[in-house]
Every structure is written in C-alpha cells, then in structure tokens.
N, CA, C and O atoms as a Tinker XYZ file with bonds, in Angstrom:
   252  protein
     1  N     10.191000   40.268000   21.106000    73     2
     2  CA     8.839000   39.624000   20.587000    64     1     3
     3  C      9.268000   38.082000   21.353000    63     2     4     5
     4  O     10.300000   37.438000   21.544000    81     3
     5  N      8.151000   37.979000   21.578000    73     3     6
     6  CA     7.689000   36.642000   22.720000    64     5     7
     7  C      7.552000   35.741000   21.664000    63     6     8     9
     8  O      6.986000   36.195000   20.670000    81     7
     9  N      8.006000   34.330000   21.613000    73     7    10
    10  CA     7.504000   33.188000   20.782000    64     9    11
    11  C      6.598000   32.714000   21.019000    63    10    12    13
    12  O      6.054000   32.863000   22.113000    81    11
    13  N      5.975000   31.740000   19.763000    73    11    14
    14  CA     4.649000   31.350000   19.999000    64    13    15
    15  C      4.568000   29.797000   20.484000    63    14    16    17
    16  O      4.359000   29.057000   19.522000    81    15
    17  N      4.646000   29.318000   21.356000    73    15    18
    18  CA     4.072000   28.481000   21.448000    64    17    19
    19  C      2.898000   27.613000   20.313000    63    18    20    21
    20  O      1.727000   27.977000   20.197000    81    19
    21  N      3.399000   26.632000   19.680000    73    19    22
    22  CA     2.457000   26.111000   18.198000    64    21    23
    23  C      2.162000   24.736000   18.824000    63    22    24    25
    24  O      3.048000   24.079000   19.369000    81    23
    25  N      0.971000   24.354000   18.732000    73    23    26
    26  CA     0.462000   22.767000   18.520000    64    25    27
    27  C     -0.434000   22.425000   18.003000    63    26    28    29
    28  O     -1.542000   22.868000   18.306000    81    27
    29  N     -0.160000   21.075000   16.580000    73    27    30
    30  CA    -0.223000   20.886000   15.719000    64    29    31
    31  C     -1.436000   19.750000   15.675000    63    30    32    33
    32  O     -1.268000   18.714000   16.319000    81    31
    33  N     -2.621000   19.940000   14.936000    73    31    34
    34  CA    -3.434000   18.670000   14.773000    64    33    35
    35  C     -3.208000   18.275000   13.370000    63    34    36    37
    36  O     -3.233000   19.003000   12.377000    81    35
    37  N     -2.910000   16.605000   13.467000    73    35    38
    38  CA    -3.360000   16.205000   11.852000    64    37    39
    39  C     -1.682000   16.091000   11.174000    63    38    40    41
    40  O     -0.865000   15.885000   12.071000    81    39
    41  N     -1.145000   16.177000    9.955000    73    39    42
    42  CA    -0.348000   16.692000    9.771000    64    41    43
    43  C      1.141000   15.282000   10.245000    63    42    44    45
    44  O      2.351000   15.508000   10.268000    81    43
    45  N      0.703000   14.453000   10.434000    73    43    46
    46  CA     1.528000   13.272000   11.000000    64    45    47
    47  C      2.370000   12.382000   10.232000    63    46    48    49
    48  O      1.871000   12.583000    9.125000    81    47
    49  N      3.272000   11.559000   10.035000    73    47    50
    50  CA     4.113000   10.908000    9.151000    64    49    51
    51  C      3.133000   10.529000    8.007000    63    50    52    53
    52  O      1.991000   10.517000    8.467000    81    51
    53  N      3.150000   10.285000    6.985000    73    51    54
    54  CA     2.656000   10.342000    5.627000    64    53    55
    55  C      1.508000   11.387000    4.975000    63    54    56    57
    56  O      0.593000   11.201000    4.171000    81    55
    57  N      1.932000   12.435000    5.616000    73    55    58
    58  CA     0.543000   13.024000    5.172000    64    57    59
    59  C      1.443000   14.233000    4.591000    63    58    60    61
    60  O      2.537000   14.414000    5.126000    81    59
    61  N      1.111000   14.935000    3.699000    73    59    62
    62  CA     1.754000   15.671000    2.844000    64    61    63
    63  C      1.477000   17.258000    3.462000    63    62    64    65
    64  O      2.557000   17.838000    3.344000    81    63
    65  N      0.722000   17.955000    3.918000    73    63    66
    66  CA     0.111000   19.035000    4.135000    64    65    67
    67  C      1.115000   19.124000    5.341000    63    66    68    69
    68  O      1.630000   20.228000    5.525000    81    67
    69  N      1.440000   18.143000    6.145000    73    67    70
    70  CA     1.685000   18.699000    7.801000    64    69    71
    71  C      2.987000   19.218000    7.518000    63    70    72    73
    72  O      3.427000   20.192000    8.129000    81    71
    73  N      3.638000   18.611000    6.610000    73    71    74
    74  CA     5.214000   18.724000    6.442000    64    73    75
    75  C      4.891000   20.300000    5.962000    63    74    76    77
    76  O      4.939000   21.185000    6.816000    81    75
    77  N      4.567000   20.616000    4.601000    73    75    78
    78  CA     4.357000   21.978000    4.042000    64    77    79
    79  C      3.665000   23.287000    5.292000    63    78    80    81
    80  O      4.122000   24.430000    5.258000    81    79
    81  N      2.856000   23.000000    6.037000    73    79    82
    82  CA     2.420000   23.965000    7.127000    64    81    83
    83  C      3.747000   23.915000    7.654000    63    82    84    85
    84  O      4.402000   24.925000    7.398000    81    83
    85  N      4.555000   22.705000    8.564000    73    83    86
    86  CA     5.473000   23.109000    9.082000    64    85    87
    87  C      6.521000   24.199000    8.596000    63    86    88    89
    88  O      6.859000   25.255000    9.129000    81    87
    89  N      6.931000   23.590000    7.389000    73    87    90
    90  CA     7.676000   24.654000    6.786000    64    89    91
    91  C      7.290000   26.027000    6.293000    63    90    92    93
    92  O      8.192000   26.733000    5.843000    81    91
    93  N      6.245000   26.417000    6.320000    73    91    94
    94  CA     5.129000   27.568000    6.317000    64    93    95
    95  C      5.973000   28.493000    7.500000    63    94    96    97
    96  O      6.785000   29.413000    7.393000    81    95
    97  N      5.328000   27.733000    8.764000    73    95    98
    98  CA     5.330000   28.700000   10.072000    64    97    99
    99  C      6.762000   28.552000   10.353000    63    98   100   101
   100  O      7.100000   29.300000   11.270000    81    99
   101  N      8.117000   27.550000    9.680000    73    99   102
   102  CA     9.234000   27.800000   10.018000    64   101   103
   103  C      9.433000   29.381000    9.637000    63   102   104   105
   104  O      9.713000   30.120000   10.582000    81   103
   105  N      9.300000   30.028000    8.192000    73   103   106
   106  CA     9.737000   30.927000    7.319000    64   105   107
   107  C      9.694000   32.263000    8.213000    63   106   108   109
   108  O     10.481000   33.200000    8.076000    81   107
   109  N      8.545000   32.195000    9.244000    73   107   110
   110  CA     8.851000   33.994000   10.241000    64   109   111
   111  C     10.133000   33.473000   11.523000    63   110   112   113
   112  O     10.758000   34.327000   12.153000    81   111
   113  N     10.307000   32.272000   11.693000    73   111   114
   114  CA    10.424000   31.923000   12.770000    64   113   115
   115  C     10.539000   32.048000   14.227000    63   114   116   117
   116  O     11.546000   32.003000   14.932000    81   115
   117  N      9.440000   32.195000   14.503000    73   115   118
   118  CA     9.159000   33.066000   15.713000    64   117   119
   119  C      8.363000   31.801000   16.624000    63   118   120   121
   120  O      8.083000   32.129000   17.777000    81   119
   121  N      8.078000   30.754000   16.314000    73   119   122
   122  CA     7.169000   29.747000   17.347000    64   121   123
   123  C      8.078000   28.976000   17.444000    63   122   124   125
   124  O      9.153000   29.186000   16.883000    81   123
   125  N      7.772000   27.606000   18.393000    73   123   126
   126  CA     8.146000   26.673000   18.582000    64   125   127
   127  C      7.428000   25.858000   18.838000    63   126   128   129
   128  O      6.701000   25.978000   19.824000    81   127
   129  N      7.386000   24.745000   18.036000    73   127   130
   130  CA     6.208000   23.859000   18.017000    64   129   131
   131  C      6.266000   22.357000   19.460000    63   130   132   133
   132  O      6.834000   21.265000   19.425000    81   131
   133  N      5.765000   22.737000   20.097000    73   131   134
   134  CA     4.948000   22.347000   21.746000    64   133   135
   135  C      4.810000   20.865000   21.530000    63   134   136   137
   136  O      5.638000   19.998000   21.810000    81   135
   137  N      3.646000   20.726000   20.994000    73   135   138
   138  CA     2.613000   19.481000   21.451000    64   137   139
   139  C      1.767000   19.001000   19.775000    63   138   140   141
   140  O      1.627000   19.560000   18.687000    81   139
   141  N      1.548000   18.280000   20.100000    73   139   142
   142  CA     0.528000   17.441000   18.560000    64   141   143
   143  C     -0.035000   16.284000   18.777000    63   142   144   145
   144  O      0.416000   15.470000   19.583000    81   143
   145  N     -1.394000   16.051000   17.862000    73   143   146
   146  CA    -2.062000   14.733000   17.690000    64   145   147
   147  C     -2.330000   14.884000   16.326000    63   146   148   149
   148  O     -3.271000   15.361000   15.691000    81   147
   149  N     -0.646000   14.049000   15.869000    73   147   150
   150  CA    -0.479000   14.393000   14.855000    64   149   151
   151  C     -1.526000   13.062000   13.695000    63   150   152   153
   152  O     -2.155000   13.195000   12.645000    81   151
   153  N     -1.328000   12.252000   14.316000    73   151   154
   154  CA    -2.191000   11.174000   13.389000    64   153   155
   155  C     -3.282000   10.299000   14.480000    63   154   156   157
   156  O     -2.888000   10.333000   15.646000    81   155
   157  N     -4.810000    9.399000   14.219000    73   155   158
   158  CA    -5.215000    8.239000   14.861000    64   157   159
   159  C     -4.724000    7.161000   14.555000    63   158   160   161
   160  O     -5.566000    6.265000   14.619000    81   159
   161  N     -3.556000    6.762000   14.188000    73   159   162
   162  CA    -2.509000    5.833000   13.897000    64   161   163
   163  C     -1.652000    6.124000   15.017000    63   162   164   165
   164  O     -0.789000    6.999000   14.953000    81   163
   165  N     -1.895000    5.301000   16.220000    73   163   166
   166  CA    -0.870000    5.192000   17.545000    64   165   167
   167  C      0.802000    5.356000   16.978000    63   166   168   169
   168  O      1.556000    6.301000   17.210000    81   167
   169  N      1.050000    4.291000   16.284000    73   167   170
   170  CA     2.672000    4.342000   15.979000    64   169   171
   171  C      2.827000    5.541000   15.118000    63   170   172   173
   172  O      3.845000    6.221000   15.249000    81   171
   173  N      2.091000    5.808000   14.412000    73   171   174
   174  CA     2.669000    6.847000   13.295000    64   173   175
   175  C      2.650000    8.261000   13.598000    63   174   176   177
   176  O      3.211000    9.160000   12.971000    81   175
   177  N      1.640000    8.383000   15.062000    73   175   178
   178  CA     1.593000    9.219000   15.703000    64   177   179
   179  C      2.834000    9.841000   16.806000    63   178   180   181
   180  O      3.160000   11.011000   17.005000    81   179
   181  N      3.482000    8.282000   17.551000    73   179   182
   182  CA     4.530000    8.423000   18.272000    64   181   183
   183  C      5.673000    9.014000   17.366000    63   182   184   185
   184  O      6.352000    9.977000   17.724000    81   183
   185  N      5.818000    8.421000   16.273000    73   183   186
   186  CA     7.551000    8.200000   15.159000    64   185   187
   187  C      7.046000   10.100000   15.204000    63   186   188   189
   188  O      7.731000   10.927000   15.807000    81   187
   189  N      5.742000   10.462000   14.434000    73   187   190
   190  CA     5.964000   11.978000   14.076000    64   189   191
   191  C      6.976000   12.645000   15.711000    63   190   192   193
   192  O      8.127000   13.026000   15.927000    81   191
   193  N      6.076000   12.518000   16.288000    73   191   194
   194  CA     6.125000   13.513000   17.489000    64   193   195
   195  C      7.943000   12.935000   17.527000    63   194   196   197
   196  O      8.607000   13.757000   16.896000    81   195
   197  N      8.512000   12.199000   17.884000    73   195   198
   198  CA     9.854000   11.363000   18.149000    64   197   199
   199  C     10.428000   12.172000   16.723000    63   198   200   201
   200  O     11.218000   13.016000   17.146000    81   199
   201  N     10.371000   12.248000   15.483000    73   199   202
   202  CA    10.699000   13.156000   14.751000    64   201   203
   203  C     10.822000   14.509000   14.486000    63   202   204   205
   204  O     11.642000   15.026000   13.727000    81   203
   205  N      9.948000   15.074000   15.164000    73   203   206
   206  CA    10.001000   16.181000   15.562000    64   205   207
   207  C     10.594000   16.555000   16.846000    63   206   208   209
   208  O     10.546000   17.744000   17.163000    81   207
   209  N     11.244000   15.559000   17.770000    73   207   210
   210  CA    11.868000   16.069000   18.436000    64   209   211
   211  C     11.259000   16.476000   19.853000    63   210   212   213
   212  O     11.867000   17.108000   20.718000    81   211
   213  N      9.610000   15.879000   19.960000    73   211   214
   214  CA     8.986000   16.318000   20.838000    64   213   215
   215  C      9.050000   14.913000   21.746000    63   214   216   217
   216  O      9.338000   13.777000   21.371000    81   215
   217  N      8.471000   15.668000   23.819000    73   215   218
   218  CA     8.410000   14.841000   24.761000    64   217   219
   219  C      6.864000   13.774000   24.362000    63   218   220   221
   220  O      5.752000   14.039000   23.907000    81   219
   221  N      7.382000   12.821000   24.710000    73   219   222
   222  CA     6.482000   11.795000   24.771000    64   221   223
   223  C      4.949000   12.102000   25.185000    63   222   224   225
   224  O      3.948000   11.672000   24.612000    81   223
   225  N      5.004000   12.956000   26.328000    73   223   226
   226  CA     4.090000   13.166000   27.079000    64   225   227
   227  C      3.470000   14.181000   26.248000    63   226   228   229
   228  O      2.300000   14.437000   26.531000    81   227
   229  N      3.945000   14.752000   25.380000    73   227   230
   230  CA     3.307000   16.111000   25.221000    64   229   231
   231  C      3.004000   15.300000   23.465000    63   230   232   233
   232  O      3.265000   15.973000   22.468000    81   231
   233  N      2.791000   14.742000   23.408000    73   231   234
   234  CA     2.229000   14.038000   22.024000    64   233   235
   235  C      0.556000   12.936000   21.899000    63   234   236   237
   236  O      0.413000   11.816000   22.389000    81   235
   237  N     -0.014000   13.370000   21.461000    73   235   238
   238  CA    -2.107000   12.937000   22.624000    64   237   239
   239  C     -2.010000   12.006000   21.107000    63   238   240   241
   240  O     -1.321000   12.113000   20.092000    81   239
   241  N     -3.012000   11.125000   21.533000    73   239   242
   242  CA    -3.878000   10.659000   20.936000    64   241   243
   243  C     -4.974000   10.823000   19.947000    63   242   244   245
   244  O     -5.207000   10.133000   18.954000    81   243
   245  N     -5.959000   12.456000   20.659000    73   243   246
   246  CA    -6.815000   12.880000   20.345000    64   245   247
   247  C     -6.765000   13.939000   20.686000    63   246   248   249
   248  O     -6.030000   14.252000   21.622000    81   247
   249  N     -7.578000   14.891000   19.998000    73   247   250
   250  CA    -7.184000   16.282000   20.252000    64   249   251
   251  C     -8.827000   16.698000   20.988000    63   250   252
   252  O     -9.048000   17.837000   21.400000    81   251
C-alpha cells in the first residue's frame, strides 16, 4: 500500500485538537506528516513544525 502524505492546517502548539487528530491518524500508521500551517502566530507555527520533525521549508505561514 502507498503511504499517504498528510499536511495539517491548524492544530499547533497549545491547540488541544491538533494532537488528537495526529494521534487518531497514527492509529492506522499509513501516513506521513509532510507539511503544515499550524498557527497564525509565527513562533508557535515554527515550534510546532520543529517538534513534529518537519523541515522549515515545509512549515507555512498561511494556507
């Protein structure tokens, strides 16, 4: 089976539901988080991308 490439909008540092969505998606294990726009706050957005192991170029300021 081909792994899915997942991008996330919202759900950054301090957002409860983002972690819940990532945990639920991880239950099937067939996806990789490859990009995201996690917060309109630049610091939170960058920190979340770093915490999730994303390359800085794949963390976007807006969607």
